[in-house]
C-alpha positions as CSV (number, residue, x, y, z in Angstrom):
1,V,14.2,24.4,-10.0
2,I,13.4,27.8,-11.5
3,G,11.3,26.2,-14.3
4,L,9.3,24.2,-11.7
5,K,8.6,27.3,-9.7
6,N,6.6,28.7,-12.6
7,L,4.3,25.6,-12.7
8,I,3.1,26.0,-9.1
9,P,0.2,28.4,-8.8
10,K,0.4,31.2,-6.3
11,V,-1.8,31.0,-3.3
12,D,-3.5,34.2,-2.0
13,K,-6.3,35.0,0.4
14,F,-8.9,34.8,-2.4
15,T,-8.2,31.2,-3.4
16,Y,-10.7,28.6,-2.2
17,K,-10.6,24.8,-1.5
18,G,-10.1,22.9,-4.8
19,E,-8.5,25.7,-6.8
20,M,-5.0,24.3,-6.2
21,G,-5.8,20.9,-7.6
22,K,-8.1,17.9,-7.2
23,I,-6.9,14.3,-7.3
24,G,-8.8,11.1,-7.6
25,V,-7.4,7.7,-6.7
26,L,-9.2,4.5,-7.5
27,G,-8.4,1.3,-5.7
28,G,-8.5,-0.7,-2.5
29,S,-10.2,-3.7,-1.0
30,E,-10.8,-5.1,2.4
31,Y,-7.3,-6.4,2.8
32,F,-5.4,-3.8,0.6
33,S,-6.2,-0.3,1.7
34,G,-2.6,1.1,2.0
35,A,-1.8,2.0,-1.6
36,P,-4.8,4.2,-2.3
37,Y,-4.4,5.9,1.0
38,F,-0.7,6.7,0.5
39,S,-1.3,7.8,-3.1
40,A,-4.0,10.2,-2.0
41,L,-2.0,11.5,1.0
42,S,1.0,12.1,-1.2
43,S,-1.1,14.3,-3.5
44,L,-2.1,16.4,-0.5
45,K,1.5,16.7,0.6
46,A,2.5,17.7,-2.9
47,G,0.1,20.6,-2.8
48,S,-3.3,19.5,-4.1
49,D,-6.3,20.8,-2.2
50,L,-8.7,17.9,-2.5
51,S,-7.8,14.3,-2.7
52,Y,-10.6,11.7,-3.3
53,V,-10.2,8.0,-2.8
54,F,-12.7,6.0,-4.8
55,T,-12.7,2.6,-3.2
56,S,-14.6,-0.5,-2.3
57,D,-17.4,-0.6,0.2
58,T,-15.3,-2.8,2.5
59,A,-12.2,-0.5,2.4
60,A,-13.9,2.8,2.8
61,P,-14.3,2.8,6.6
62,T,-10.7,1.8,7.1
63,I,-9.3,4.5,4.8
64,K,-11.6,7.1,6.3
65,S,-10.2,6.3,9.7
66,Y,-6.6,6.9,8.6
67,N,-6.9,10.6,7.8
68,P,-9.9,13.0,7.9
69,E,-8.4,15.2,5.1
70,L,-9.2,12.6,2.5
71,M,-12.5,12.4,0.7
72,V,-13.3,8.7,0.7
73,V,-16.1,7.5,-1.5
74,P,-17.2,3.9,-1.7
75,V,-18.0,3.3,-5.4
76,Y,-17.9,-0.4,-5.8
77,K,-18.8,-3.6,-4.0
78,S,-15.7,-5.7,-3.5
79,K,-17.6,-8.9,-3.9
80,Y,-17.8,-8.4,-7.6
81,F,-14.0,-8.3,-7.9
82,D,-12.9,-11.0,-5.5
83,N,-11.2,-14.1,-7.0
84,D,-13.8,-16.4,-5.5
85,C,-16.8,-14.4,-6.9
86,K,-19.5,-16.5,-8.3
87,C,-20.7,-13.6,-10.4
88,T,-21.3,-13.6,-14.1
89,D,-19.4,-11.4,-16.4
90,E,-22.7,-9.4,-16.9
91,D,-22.8,-8.8,-13.1
92,K,-19.3,-7.5,-13.2
93,K,-20.1,-5.2,-16.2
94,M,-23.1,-3.9,-14.3
95,A,-21.0,-3.2,-11.3
96,V,-18.4,-1.3,-13.4
97,R,-21.2,0.8,-15.0
98,Q,-22.6,1.7,-11.6
99,M,-19.1,2.7,-10.4
100,I,-18.6,4.9,-13.4
101,D,-22.0,6.5,-13.0
102,R,-21.2,7.4,-9.3
103,T,-18.0,9.1,-10.2
Protein backbone atom coordinates (compact mmCIF):
# COMPACT_ATOMS: atom_id res chain seq x y z
CA VAL A 1 0.00 0.00 0.00
CA ILE A 2 2.81 2.43 0.82
CA GLY A 3 4.40 1.86 -2.61
CA LEU A 4 1.08 2.63 -4.35
CA LYS A 5 0.69 5.84 -2.42
CA ASN A 6 3.81 7.22 -4.12
CA LEU A 7 2.30 6.57 -7.58
CA ILE A 8 -0.78 8.73 -7.03
CA PRO A 9 -0.17 12.41 -7.76
CA LYS A 10 -1.12 14.91 -5.10
CA VAL A 11 -4.04 17.22 -5.85
CA ASP A 12 -3.80 20.85 -4.87
CA LYS A 13 -5.76 24.00 -5.67
CA PHE A 14 -3.58 24.72 -8.69
CA THR A 15 -4.26 21.50 -10.63
CA TYR A 16 -6.67 21.72 -13.54
CA LYS A 17 -8.93 19.30 -15.36
CA GLY A 18 -6.87 16.70 -17.17
CA GLU A 19 -3.72 16.91 -15.08
CA MET A 20 -4.67 13.86 -13.04
CA GLY A 21 -5.03 11.60 -16.07
CA LYS A 22 -6.85 11.14 -19.35
CA ILE A 23 -8.29 7.85 -20.55
CA GLY A 24 -9.62 6.85 -23.96
CA VAL A 25 -11.92 3.85 -24.48
CA LEU A 26 -12.71 2.59 -27.98
CA GLY A 27 -15.76 0.41 -28.53
CA GLY A 28 -19.49 0.09 -28.62
CA SER A 29 -22.28 -0.38 -31.11
CA GLU A 30 -26.02 0.10 -31.25
CA TYR A 31 -26.66 -3.03 -29.17
CA PHE A 32 -23.46 -3.16 -27.12
CA SER A 33 -22.86 0.09 -25.27
CA GLY A 34 -22.27 -1.17 -21.72
CA ALA A 35 -18.63 -2.26 -21.86
CA PRO A 36 -17.17 1.06 -23.07
CA TYR A 37 -19.40 2.93 -20.63
CA PHE A 38 -18.34 0.89 -17.60
CA SER A 39 -14.67 0.99 -18.63
CA ALA A 40 -14.71 4.77 -18.93
CA LEU A 41 -16.68 5.20 -15.72
CA SER A 42 -14.25 2.94 -13.84
CA SER A 43 -11.35 5.13 -14.92
CA LEU A 44 -13.12 8.17 -13.45
CA LYS A 45 -13.76 6.33 -10.19
CA ALA A 46 -10.10 5.28 -10.11
CA GLY A 47 -9.02 8.92 -10.26
CA SER A 48 -8.59 10.05 -13.85
CA ASP A 49 -9.92 13.51 -14.65
CA LEU A 50 -11.07 13.04 -18.22
CA SER A 51 -12.53 9.89 -19.68
CA TYR A 52 -13.27 9.75 -23.40
CA VAL A 53 -15.41 7.11 -25.10
CA PHE A 54 -14.65 6.81 -28.82
CA THR A 55 -17.63 4.91 -30.16
CA SER A 56 -19.96 4.34 -33.09
CA ASP A 57 -22.45 6.87 -34.36
CA THR A 58 -25.33 4.68 -33.16
CA ALA A 59 -23.97 4.11 -29.63
CA ALA A 60 -22.93 7.68 -28.88
CA PRO A 61 -26.38 9.06 -27.91
CA THR A 62 -27.04 6.12 -25.60
CA ILE A 63 -23.67 6.34 -23.84
CA LYS A 64 -24.00 10.13 -23.52
CA SER A 65 -27.33 9.65 -21.76
CA TYR A 66 -25.77 7.33 -19.14
CA ASN A 67 -23.42 9.86 -17.57
CA PRO A 68 -22.66 13.52 -18.34
CA GLU A 69 -19.11 13.22 -16.96
CA LEU A 70 -17.95 11.12 -19.90
CA MET A 71 -16.65 12.73 -23.07
CA VAL A 72 -18.42 10.73 -25.80
CA VAL A 73 -17.11 11.08 -29.34
CA PRO A 74 -18.71 9.22 -32.28
CA VAL A 75 -15.72 8.31 -34.43
CA TYR A 76 -16.97 5.54 -36.70
CA LYS A 77 -20.10 4.48 -38.52
CA SER A 78 -21.34 1.16 -37.22
CA LYS A 79 -22.58 0.07 -40.65
CA TYR A 80 -18.97 -0.56 -41.72
CA PHE A 81 -18.43 -3.10 -38.95
CA ASP A 82 -21.72 -5.01 -38.89
CA ASN A 83 -21.68 -8.67 -39.91
CA ASP A 84 -24.24 -8.06 -42.65
CA CYS A 85 -22.30 -5.13 -44.15
CA LYS A 86 -22.17 -5.19 -47.91
CA CYS A 87 -19.07 -2.96 -47.85
CA THR A 88 -15.85 -3.75 -49.61
CA ASP A 89 -12.59 -4.15 -47.73
CA GLU A 90 -11.54 -0.81 -49.19
CA ASP A 91 -14.63 0.86 -47.66
CA LYS A 92 -13.70 -0.59 -44.25
CA LYS A 93 -10.09 0.56 -44.57
CA MET A 94 -11.30 4.05 -45.43
CA ALA A 95 -13.59 4.04 -42.39
CA VAL A 96 -10.70 3.02 -40.11
CA ARG A 97 -8.48 5.74 -41.62
CA GLN A 98 -11.16 8.35 -40.97
CA MET A 99 -11.57 7.10 -37.41
CA ILE A 100 -7.84 7.39 -36.77
CA ASP A 101 -7.78 10.89 -38.24
CA ARG A 102 -10.58 12.02 -35.91
CA THR A 103 -8.83 10.78 -32.79
